[in-house]
N, C-alpha and C positions, 0 to 999 in steps of 0.2 A: 507502440499504440497501434491498434488494428484499424483498418478501414471499415467504417460503419455505414458507408453507402449501401453495404450489403446486410444491414441489420435485420431486415425482414427475413432473409435467408438464414441468418444465424439463429434466429428464433426457432426455426424449424429443426436446427441441429441440436442446440442445447442452450437455453437461456439460463439466467440465474434462478436460484431457488426462490428468491424474493427480490423484487426490484426496488422496494421502498425502504428507506432507512427508518429504524425505530426511533421514537422520540429520545432526545438527549436529556438526561437528568441534569438539573441545575446544581449549583454548588450546595444549596441547602439540603440536597438529598445525599450528599457524599460525607462519609465519615471522616473525622479529622485524621485518622491514621488507617493504613491498610497494608496488606502484606504481599505485594508483588515480589516474587523471588527471582532475582537475576542470576543466581548461582555463580556469583563471582564475575559475571560478564561486565566489562566496562560500558557505561552508558552516561549520557549527559543528564543534567538535572531535569531538563524538560521531558526527556524520555521517561525518567523515573516518576515524575509527577503524573504524566499521562497514564502510565501503567498502574500507579496507585489508585488513580481515579477510576480506571476500568475495573480493577478488582473490588473497589469499594461499592460498586453497584452499576456503573454506567454500561459495562459490557454485558450485563444481564446474565451472568454465569455462562457466557458463550466463549469459545476460543477467540483470541484477538491477536492482532499484530500491531506493532508500533514501528513506523518508518521514519527514520531520522534523515531528512534530505541533506542536511549540512554534513553529516558524517557518511552519507550514502550507505546506510546500514538498516537492515530489517531485523526486528526482534519478534519472535513468535512465541506466544504463551498459550498454555492450556486454559481451560475454563476456571481453574483454581488460581490462576496467576503465576504458575510455575513456568520458567523459561524452558521452552522446548529446543530452542536453537537460535543462533544469530548469524547473519551473513552479510557480506558486502552486496551492494545492489547497483544496477545501472538505472539512471533516471532520465527525465526529459532534458534535452540538450540546453534548453533555455531556463534560467532561473525565474521563478514566479510561483504564486500560490493560487492562481485562478485558472479555470479552463476558459478558452475562448467560446463564447456562446455559439452553439450549433456545430461545434467541431466534430462531434460524433457522427454527423450526417455527411461529412465531407470526405473526398478521396484523399489518400495520403499525399499524392503529388501536389495538391493545392495547399497543403499546410506548410507555412514558412517556418524557418528555424526559430524565429521569435515567438511563434505560437506553440512550440513543442514543450509545454510545461507539464510538470506533475503536480496537479492541484492538491492543496492541503485541505484537511477536513476529517470528518468522521463518516465512515461508510459502512453499510451492511454488505458483506461480501459472501459469495458462494462459488463453488466449483461449477464450471461449464466447459464449453468447447467452442473453438473457432473452426475454420476449415482445416487447420493443420495439427492442432494438439489440444489437450485439455489445459485449461487455464483457471485462474481465480479471478472472477469478475469482481471488480471493486466498484466501478460506476458504469453500468451497462450502457446507459444513454450516451455517456461521453466516451465510450469505447476505451475505458481505462481498466487495465488488468495487471495482474502480477503473474509472470510465467517464467518458464525456463529460458535462459539466455539463448538468443537466436544468433545465427551467423550474420545475417543481414549482408551489408556490403563488407567484403573482406577487409577493406581499408579501415573500417571502423574498429577492428581488433577488439571486439567486445569481450571475448574470453580473457585477453591480456589485461584489459582495463579492470575487470573484476578481480584479477589476481594481483594487481599492483598494490603497493603498500599505502597509497594515498587515495583519498576520495576525490582529488582534484580532476582526475581523468574519467570519472564515472558518469559524466553527463554526455549521453549520446543517443538516447531513444527519442521516439516521437512523444513520449509522455508515460508510457507503461513502465512498470518496474520489472527489470530482468534480474533473475537470481541464478546461481549455479544449479544445474539439473539435479545433483544429489540433494541439495537443500530443499528444492521444490518437492522431489519425490519422497524424501524421508521425513520431512518436517511439515511443510505446508499442506501437502495433499492429505496425509493422515489426520491432521488437525481439523480440516474442514470437510472430511468425508462424512456424508450423512447429516450435515448440519450447516446452518449459516454461521457467520462469525462477524466480528467487528474489526475494521482496519482503520487505524488512526494514522494520518499522514501529517507530520508536523510541518508548520510553515517555515520558510526560510527568509522571506522578505517582510513578513508581518510579525508582530509580537504573538507569542503562543496564545495568550488569552483573548486576543482579537479574533481568533479562529475557533478555539475550543474553550468552553467555560470551565476550565480546570481550576480548582481552588489553589490559591497561592500557598507555597511551601511555608512552613513555620520557620 
């Protein structure tokens, strides 16, 4: 997560294409079946339900990503619901599905480990920049983004955590989603170039349908 005590300055560098989320379609607007194509990639039932909901209309024919916090994994889809790629990800060090109110206006040094969550929900996202690199802004006001893995404190061993076989060591960030640089450069960036898209972050402490109005599976 980036410090947004500097948000005013960041706006002058590159803010999001659009800051407001589009309305979420309710279950009545979603077809009973839809065709998200995972191309053989393993995914949980919740990930598949959200992807189906997105393709059925909620993503509004925009590219979209589904982030499974339990599995610490990102699934990136094109506007037709075809999987572009999947990757392990690093997430907020603390488990939880909400952002602390006002956290986007605070300096990183004031954010306690318990407050370093990756919030769940539906977000309209777009490419932008911070002072160091291009990133995918997920929630600009909360300083939540998806970006290439950073070195950070060498003791964090972020690259090693990403490469490990288990998601249990993938909780280390201030809340932002870190992915391998090749995945960001070859999958995320091309998908969002010139357009906004939708990012769905699945909950880990709440039921899925308490956060997203996804129709129940048959």
